[in-house]
A tleap script that builds the chain and sets N, CA, C and O, in Angstrom:
source leaprc.protein.ff14SB
mol = sequence {
  NMET GLU CYS GLU HIE CYS ALA GLN GLN PRO
  GLU ILE PRO ALA GLY VAL PHE ASP ALA LEU
  ARG ARG VAL ARG ASP ASP GLY LEU ALA ASP
  MET TYR ASP ARG GLU ASN VAL ILE GLY HIE
  VAL ALA GLU ALA GLY GLN ALA GLU ALA GLN
  ARG TRP LEU VAL ALA ASN ARG HIE LEU TYR
  PHE ARG ALA LEU ASN GLY LEU PRO ALA ALA
  GLU VAL GLU GLU ASP VAL GLU ARG THR LEU
  ALA VAL ARG ALA CALA
}
set mol.1.N position { 0.847 -1.184 0.000 }
set mol.1.CA position { 0.000 0.000 0.000 }
set mol.1.C position { 0.890 1.245 0.000 }
set mol.1.O position { 1.799 1.366 0.821 }
set mol.2.N position { 0.627 2.150 -0.909 }
set mol.2.CA position { 1.415 3.372 -1.029 }
set mol.2.C position { 0.935 4.402 -0.014 }
set mol.2.O position { -0.266 4.572 0.197 }
set mol.3.N position { 1.885 5.083 0.608 }
set mol.3.CA position { 1.499 6.083 1.605 }
set mol.3.C position { 0.936 7.327 0.923 }
set mol.3.O position { 1.217 7.585 -0.248 }
set mol.4.N position { 0.146 8.087 1.659 }
set mol.4.CA position { -0.498 9.281 1.113 }
set mol.4.C position { 0.540 10.299 0.647 }
set mol.4.O position { 0.363 10.927 -0.398 }
set mol.5.N position { 1.619 10.469 1.410 }
set mol.5.CA position { 2.662 11.428 1.042 }
set mol.5.C position { 3.291 11.068 -0.298 }
set mol.5.O position { 3.488 11.938 -1.147 }
set mol.6.N position { 3.608 9.784 -0.492 }
set mol.6.CA position { 4.243 9.339 -1.733 }
set mol.6.C position { 3.323 9.542 -2.929 }
set mol.6.O position { 3.793 9.865 -4.020 }
set mol.7.N position { 2.042 9.361 -2.743 }
set mol.7.CA position { 1.086 9.512 -3.835 }
set mol.7.C position { 0.998 10.956 -4.307 }
set mol.7.O position { 0.590 11.212 -5.440 }
set mol.8.N position { 1.377 11.902 -3.452 }
set mol.8.CA position { 1.280 13.316 -3.794 }
set mol.8.C position { 2.574 13.885 -4.343 }
set mol.8.O position { 2.620 15.067 -4.685 }
set mol.9.N position { 3.618 13.093 -4.437 }
set mol.9.CA position { 4.899 13.592 -4.930 }
set mol.9.C position { 4.812 13.841 -6.432 }
set mol.9.O position { 4.163 13.085 -7.155 }
set mol.10.N position { 5.461 14.892 -6.894 }
set mol.10.CA position { 5.407 15.215 -8.324 }
set mol.10.C position { 6.189 14.208 -9.167 }
set mol.10.O position { 7.098 13.533 -8.686 }
set mol.11.N position { 5.807 14.135 -10.422 }
set mol.11.CA position { 6.547 13.307 -11.368 }
set mol.11.C position { 7.920 13.934 -11.588 }
set mol.11.O position { 8.085 15.151 -11.511 }
set mol.12.N position { 8.871 13.101 -11.856 }
set mol.12.CA position { 10.230 13.580 -12.109 }
set mol.12.C position { 10.358 13.824 -13.604 }
set mol.12.O position { 10.165 12.902 -14.396 }
set mol.13.N position { 10.682 15.064 -14.009 }
set mol.13.CA position { 10.783 15.377 -15.431 }
set mol.13.C position { 11.920 14.602 -16.116 }
set mol.13.O position { 12.948 14.309 -15.506 }
set mol.14.N position { 11.709 14.286 -17.376 }
set mol.14.CA position { 12.720 13.557 -18.152 }
set mol.14.C position { 14.045 14.321 -18.186 }
set mol.14.O position { 15.111 13.705 -18.206 }
set mol.15.N position { 13.989 15.650 -18.193 }
set mol.15.CA position { 15.201 16.455 -18.221 }
set mol.15.C position { 16.075 16.248 -16.991 }
set mol.15.O position { 17.295 16.392 -17.062 }
set mol.16.N position { 15.457 15.911 -15.867 }
set mol.16.CA position { 16.219 15.639 -14.648 }
set mol.16.C position { 17.026 14.354 -14.826 }
set mol.16.O position { 18.203 14.298 -14.470 }
set mol.17.N position { 16.383 13.320 -15.382 }
set mol.17.CA position { 17.105 12.072 -15.638 }
set mol.17.C position { 18.256 12.311 -16.618 }
set mol.17.O position { 19.351 11.776 -16.443 }
set mol.18.N position { 18.002 13.116 -17.645 }
set mol.18.CA position { 19.049 13.420 -18.625 }
set mol.18.C position { 20.221 14.134 -17.968 }
set mol.18.O position { 21.379 13.824 -18.247 }
set mol.19.N position { 19.918 15.094 -17.093 }
set mol.19.CA position { 20.968 15.840 -16.401 }
set mol.19.C position { 21.770 14.918 -15.479 }
set mol.19.O position { 22.996 15.011 -15.417 }
set mol.20.N position { 21.079 14.033 -14.768 }
set mol.20.CA position { 21.787 13.096 -13.889 }
set mol.20.C position { 22.691 12.172 -14.690 }
set mol.20.O position { 23.818 11.892 -14.282 }
set mol.21.N position { 22.197 11.697 -15.831 }
set mol.21.CA position { 23.024 10.840 -16.691 }
set mol.21.C position { 24.271 11.583 -17.179 }
set mol.21.O position { 25.367 11.024 -17.215 }
set mol.22.N position { 24.087 12.843 -17.550 }
set mol.22.CA position { 25.210 13.633 -18.066 }
set mol.22.C position { 26.298 13.784 -16.995 }
set mol.22.O position { 27.483 13.612 -17.281 }
set mol.23.N position { 25.893 14.104 -15.773 }
set mol.23.CA position { 26.864 14.242 -14.682 }
set mol.23.C position { 27.552 12.904 -14.431 }
set mol.23.O position { 28.770 12.845 -14.262 }
set mol.24.N position { 26.767 11.838 -14.407 }
set mol.24.CA position { 27.319 10.507 -14.176 }
set mol.24.C position { 28.306 10.125 -15.274 }
set mol.24.O position { 29.398 9.632 -14.990 }
set mol.25.N position { 27.921 10.353 -16.523 }
set mol.25.CA position { 28.780 9.977 -17.643 }
set mol.25.C position { 30.078 10.777 -17.672 }
set mol.25.O position { 31.112 10.267 -18.104 }
set mol.26.N position { 30.031 12.029 -17.212 }
set mol.26.CA position { 31.243 12.848 -17.144 }
set mol.26.C position { 32.171 12.379 -16.031 }
set mol.26.O position { 33.362 12.688 -16.037 }
set mol.27.N position { 31.623 11.632 -15.077 }
set mol.27.CA position { 32.432 11.095 -13.980 }
set mol.27.C position { 32.978 12.147 -13.035 }
set mol.27.O position { 33.998 11.926 -12.383 }
set mol.28.N position { 32.318 13.278 -12.953 }
set mol.28.CA position { 32.826 14.382 -12.143 }
set mol.28.C position { 32.368 14.344 -10.688 }
set mol.28.O position { 32.900 15.073 -9.851 }
set mol.29.N position { 31.388 13.499 -10.383 }
set mol.29.CA position { 30.823 13.553 -9.036 }
set mol.29.C position { 30.403 12.170 -8.567 }
set mol.29.O position { 30.023 11.309 -9.360 }
set mol.30.N position { 30.482 11.985 -7.277 }
set mol.30.CA position { 29.891 10.823 -6.623 }
set mol.30.C position { 28.386 11.065 -6.679 }
set mol.30.O position { 27.899 12.046 -6.117 }
set mol.31.N position { 27.654 10.197 -7.340 }
set mol.31.CA position { 26.224 10.421 -7.549 }
set mol.31.C position { 25.427 10.429 -6.250 }
set mol.31.O position { 24.278 10.871 -6.234 }
set mol.32.N position { 26.018 9.951 -5.173 }
set mol.32.CA position { 25.320 9.981 -3.888 }
set mol.32.C position { 25.615 11.259 -3.110 }
set mol.32.O position { 25.130 11.430 -1.991 }
set mol.33.N position { 26.412 12.163 -3.698 }
set mol.33.CA position { 26.680 13.479 -3.117 }
set mol.33.C position { 25.743 14.474 -3.801 }
set mol.33.O position { 26.122 15.149 -4.758 }
set mol.34.N position { 24.539 14.548 -3.301 }
set mol.34.CA position { 23.475 15.336 -3.935 }
set mol.34.C position { 23.890 16.773 -4.242 }
set mol.34.O position { 23.681 17.251 -5.357 }
set mol.35.N position { 24.466 17.452 -3.279 }
set mol.35.CA position { 24.793 18.867 -3.479 }
set mol.35.C position { 25.839 19.053 -4.580 }
set mol.35.O position { 25.733 19.977 -5.386 }
set mol.36.N position { 26.835 18.190 -4.615 }
set mol.36.CA position { 27.864 18.262 -5.648 }
set mol.36.C position { 27.263 17.986 -7.025 }
set mol.36.O position { 27.589 18.671 -7.994 }
set mol.37.N position { 26.399 16.998 -7.113 }
set mol.37.CA position { 25.756 16.677 -8.390 }
set mol.37.C position { 24.906 17.848 -8.863 }
set mol.37.O position { 24.951 18.204 -10.040 }
set mol.38.N position { 24.133 18.452 -7.966 }
set mol.38.CA position { 23.306 19.598 -8.347 }
set mol.38.C position { 24.183 20.736 -8.862 }
set mol.38.O position { 23.819 21.418 -9.820 }
set mol.39.N position { 25.330 20.939 -8.232 }
set mol.39.CA position { 26.269 21.956 -8.712 }
set mol.39.C position { 26.766 21.657 -10.118 }
set mol.39.O position { 26.874 22.566 -10.941 }
set mol.40.N position { 27.068 20.405 -10.401 }
set mol.40.CA position { 27.523 20.022 -11.743 }
set mol.40.C position { 26.399 20.152 -12.770 }
set mol.40.O position { 26.656 20.495 -13.924 }
set mol.41.N position { 25.175 19.887 -12.370 }
set mol.41.CA position { 24.033 20.075 -13.270 }
set mol.41.C position { 23.943 21.553 -13.659 }
set mol.41.O position { 23.738 21.878 -14.829 }
set mol.42.N position { 24.096 22.440 -12.683 }
set mol.42.CA position { 24.056 23.875 -12.968 }
set mol.42.C position { 25.206 24.289 -13.876 }
set mol.42.O position { 25.001 25.044 -14.827 }
set mol.43.N position { 26.413 23.804 -13.595 }
set mol.43.CA position { 27.581 24.141 -14.409 }
set mol.43.C position { 27.439 23.656 -15.848 }
set mol.43.O position { 28.000 24.251 -16.768 }
set mol.44.N position { 26.687 22.572 -16.038 }
set mol.44.CA position { 26.485 22.017 -17.375 }
set mol.44.C position { 25.402 22.768 -18.147 }
set mol.44.O position { 25.093 22.411 -19.284 }
set mol.45.N position { 24.827 23.800 -17.542 }
set mol.45.CA position { 23.824 24.600 -18.222 }
set mol.45.C position { 22.437 23.980 -18.231 }
set mol.45.O position { 21.590 24.356 -19.043 }
set mol.46.N position { 22.203 23.039 -17.340 }
set mol.46.CA position { 20.897 22.379 -17.235 }
set mol.46.C position { 20.058 23.116 -16.189 }
set mol.46.O position { 19.701 22.550 -15.156 }
set mol.47.N position { 19.749 24.375 -16.467 }
set mol.47.CA position { 19.104 25.243 -15.482 }
set mol.47.C position { 17.746 24.714 -15.015 }
set mol.47.O position { 17.446 24.758 -13.822 }
set mol.48.N position { 16.932 24.221 -15.931 }
set mol.48.CA position { 15.612 23.735 -15.540 }
set mol.48.C position { 15.723 22.517 -14.623 }
set mol.48.O position { 15.011 22.419 -13.623 }
set mol.49.N position { 16.618 21.592 -14.969 }
set mol.49.CA position { 16.829 20.407 -14.125 }
set mol.49.C position { 17.399 20.823 -12.773 }
set mol.49.O position { 17.007 20.278 -11.741 }
set mol.50.N position { 18.315 21.780 -12.772 }
set mol.50.CA position { 18.918 22.254 -11.527 }
set mol.50.C position { 17.862 22.881 -10.627 }
set mol.50.O position { 17.842 22.624 -9.423 }
set mol.51.N position { 16.984 23.700 -11.200 }
set mol.51.CA position { 15.912 24.318 -10.398 }
set mol.51.C position { 14.993 23.249 -9.807 }
set mol.51.O position { 14.591 23.348 -8.648 }
set mol.52.N position { 14.658 22.224 -10.602 }
set mol.52.CA position { 13.790 21.166 -10.104 }
set mol.52.C position { 14.472 20.417 -8.966 }
set mol.52.O position { 13.843 20.129 -7.948 }
set mol.53.N position { 15.752 20.100 -9.130 }
set mol.53.CA position { 16.477 19.368 -8.090 }
set mol.53.C position { 16.577 20.174 -6.800 }
set mol.53.O position { 16.455 19.612 -5.712 }
set mol.54.N position { 16.796 21.478 -6.906 }
set mol.54.CA position { 16.868 22.330 -5.715 }
set mol.54.C position { 15.500 22.404 -5.044 }
set mol.54.O position { 15.402 22.303 -3.821 }
set mol.55.N position { 14.454 22.579 -5.832 }
set mol.55.CA position { 13.101 22.694 -5.278 }
set mol.55.C position { 12.593 21.366 -4.714 }
set mol.55.O position { 11.700 21.348 -3.867 }
set mol.56.N position { 13.162 20.262 -5.185 }
set mol.56.CA position { 12.692 18.934 -4.781 }
set mol.56.C position { 13.840 18.087 -4.235 }
set mol.56.O position { 13.959 16.905 -4.558 }
set mol.57.N position { 14.680 18.701 -3.407 }
set mol.57.CA position { 15.838 17.977 -2.846 }
set mol.57.C position { 15.438 16.648 -2.216 }
set mol.57.O position { 16.174 15.664 -2.294 }
set mol.58.N position { 14.271 16.630 -1.595 }
set mol.58.CA position { 13.805 15.416 -0.927 }
set mol.58.C position { 13.517 14.286 -1.912 }
set mol.58.O position { 13.373 13.135 -1.498 }
set mol.59.N position { 13.432 14.592 -3.207 }
set mol.59.CA position { 13.163 13.572 -4.218 }
set mol.59.C position { 14.410 13.191 -5.017 }
set mol.59.O position { 14.329 12.397 -5.954 }
set mol.60.N position { 15.576 13.764 -4.643 }
set mol.60.CA position { 16.803 13.495 -5.400 }
set mol.60.C position { 17.081 12.000 -5.518 }
set mol.60.O position { 17.336 11.503 -6.615 }
set mol.61.N position { 17.034 11.284 -4.407 }
set mol.61.CA position { 17.395 9.863 -4.453 }
set mol.61.C position { 16.314 9.049 -5.162 }
set mol.61.O position { 16.604 7.996 -5.729 }
set mol.62.N position { 15.084 9.525 -5.133 }
set mol.62.CA position { 14.046 8.872 -5.935 }
set mol.62.C position { 14.368 9.054 -7.420 }
set mol.62.O position { 14.207 8.123 -8.209 }
set mol.63.N position { 14.821 10.246 -7.799 }
set mol.63.CA position { 15.214 10.489 -9.193 }
set mol.63.C position { 16.413 9.625 -9.562 }
set mol.63.O position { 16.448 9.020 -10.633 }
set mol.64.N position { 17.385 9.575 -8.671 }
set mol.64.CA position { 18.567 8.760 -8.926 }
set mol.64.C position { 18.184 7.294 -9.067 }
set mol.64.O position { 18.706 6.595 -9.936 }
set mol.65.N position { 17.289 6.831 -8.231 }
set mol.65.CA position { 16.836 5.446 -8.304 }
set mol.65.C position { 15.935 5.197 -9.502 }
set mol.65.O position { 15.673 4.044 -9.845 }
set mol.66.N position { 15.459 6.253 -10.141 }
set mol.66.CA position { 14.645 6.107 -11.345 }
set mol.66.C position { 15.464 5.766 -12.569 }
set mol.66.O position { 14.914 5.368 -13.596 }
set mol.67.N position { 16.787 5.920 -12.471 }
set mol.67.CA position { 17.649 5.496 -13.568 }
set mol.67.C position { 17.620 3.973 -13.619 }
set mol.67.O position { 17.428 3.330 -12.587 }
set mol.68.N position { 17.803 3.392 -14.781 }
set mol.68.CA position { 17.818 1.920 -14.858 }
set mol.68.C position { 18.807 1.310 -13.882 }
set mol.68.O position { 19.884 1.861 -13.654 }
set mol.69.N position { 18.444 0.176 -13.307 }
set mol.69.CA position { 19.248 -0.473 -12.267 }
set mol.69.C position { 20.685 -0.698 -12.708 }
set mol.69.O position { 21.602 -0.525 -11.904 }
set mol.70.N position { 20.907 -1.074 -13.944 }
set mol.70.CA position { 22.274 -1.320 -14.421 }
set mol.70.C position { 23.110 -0.049 -14.344 }
set mol.70.O position { 24.299 -0.106 -14.028 }
set mol.71.N position { 22.496 1.095 -14.631 }
set mol.71.CA position { 23.219 2.361 -14.563 }
set mol.71.C position { 23.584 2.689 -13.117 }
set mol.71.O position { 24.694 3.148 -12.846 }
set mol.72.N position { 22.667 2.461 -12.201 }
set mol.72.CA position { 22.930 2.738 -10.790 }
set mol.72.C position { 24.034 1.821 -10.279 }
set mol.72.O position { 24.904 2.272 -9.534 }
set mol.73.N position { 24.022 0.554 -10.659 }
set mol.73.CA position { 25.071 -0.386 -10.244 }
set mol.73.C position { 26.434 0.081 -10.731 }
set mol.73.O position { 27.416 -0.009 -9.994 }
set mol.74.N position { 26.509 0.579 -11.961 }
set mol.74.CA position { 27.771 1.102 -12.483 }
set mol.74.C position { 28.256 2.262 -11.623 }
set mol.74.O position { 29.450 2.366 -11.339 }
set mol.75.N position { 27.339 3.137 -11.205 }
set mol.75.CA position { 27.699 4.271 -10.353 }
set mol.75.C position { 28.278 3.794 -9.025 }
set mol.75.O position { 29.290 4.315 -8.558 }
set mol.76.N position { 27.635 2.809 -8.426 }
set mol.76.CA position { 28.094 2.291 -7.140 }
set mol.76.C position { 29.485 1.690 -7.290 }
set mol.76.O position { 30.365 1.948 -6.469 }
set mol.77.N position { 29.689 0.898 -8.326 }
set mol.77.CA position { 31.000 0.278 -8.551 }
set mol.77.C position { 32.068 1.338 -8.793 }
set mol.77.O position { 33.178 1.227 -8.272 }
set mol.78.N position { 31.746 2.360 -9.574 }
set mol.78.CA position { 32.694 3.436 -9.862 }
set mol.78.C position { 33.052 4.185 -8.575 }
set mol.78.O position { 34.220 4.486 -8.331 }
set mol.79.N position { 32.040 4.482 -7.755 }
set mol.79.CA position { 32.270 5.203 -6.503 }
set mol.79.C position { 33.151 4.396 -5.572 }
set mol.79.O position { 34.082 4.943 -4.980 }
set mol.80.N position { 32.880 3.105 -5.428 }
set mol.80.CA position { 33.681 2.252 -4.572 }
set mol.80.C position { 35.127 2.159 -5.050 }
set mol.80.O position { 36.052 2.139 -4.239 }
set mol.81.N position { 35.318 2.104 -6.354 }
set mol.81.CA position { 36.676 2.022 -6.902 }
set mol.81.C position { 37.444 3.316 -6.626 }
set mol.81.O position { 38.628 3.275 -6.293 }
set mol.82.N position { 36.779 4.455 -6.763 }
set mol.82.CA position { 37.434 5.737 -6.488 }
set mol.82.C position { 37.793 5.854 -5.022 }
set mol.82.O position { 38.886 6.312 -4.687 }
set mol.83.N position { 36.903 5.454 -4.155 }
set mol.83.CA position { 37.150 5.555 -2.714 }
set mol.83.C position { 38.262 4.598 -2.274 }
set mol.83.O position { 38.996 4.894 -1.331 }
set mol.84.N position { 38.390 3.456 -2.953 }
set mol.84.CA position { 39.416 2.489 -2.604 }
set mol.84.C position { 40.809 2.906 -3.080 }
set mol.84.O position { 41.824 2.455 -2.549 }
set mol.85.N position { 40.834 3.768 -4.082 }
set mol.85.CA position { 42.133 4.187 -4.664 }
set mol.85.C position { 42.869 5.170 -3.790 }
set mol.85.O position { 43.964 5.610 -4.142 }
savepdb mol mol.pdb
quit
């Protein structure tokens, strides 16, 4: 059963997923560092996605988890490898 709060959350725009993919593909940020990722989204000129992420910070990890599972697994492996180095 879905909670009432979750049912009222806004849809995540496709541009947000595109911006997250771009930051991830550039390899400039640990995708679990929300503030750093939002900064890179802004630097990449993705103003609309950046505004949405700032206004909906509480939904950042939901957006991140909305990426296909294989993409998220790659992010986790990349982050672990960087931290181990």
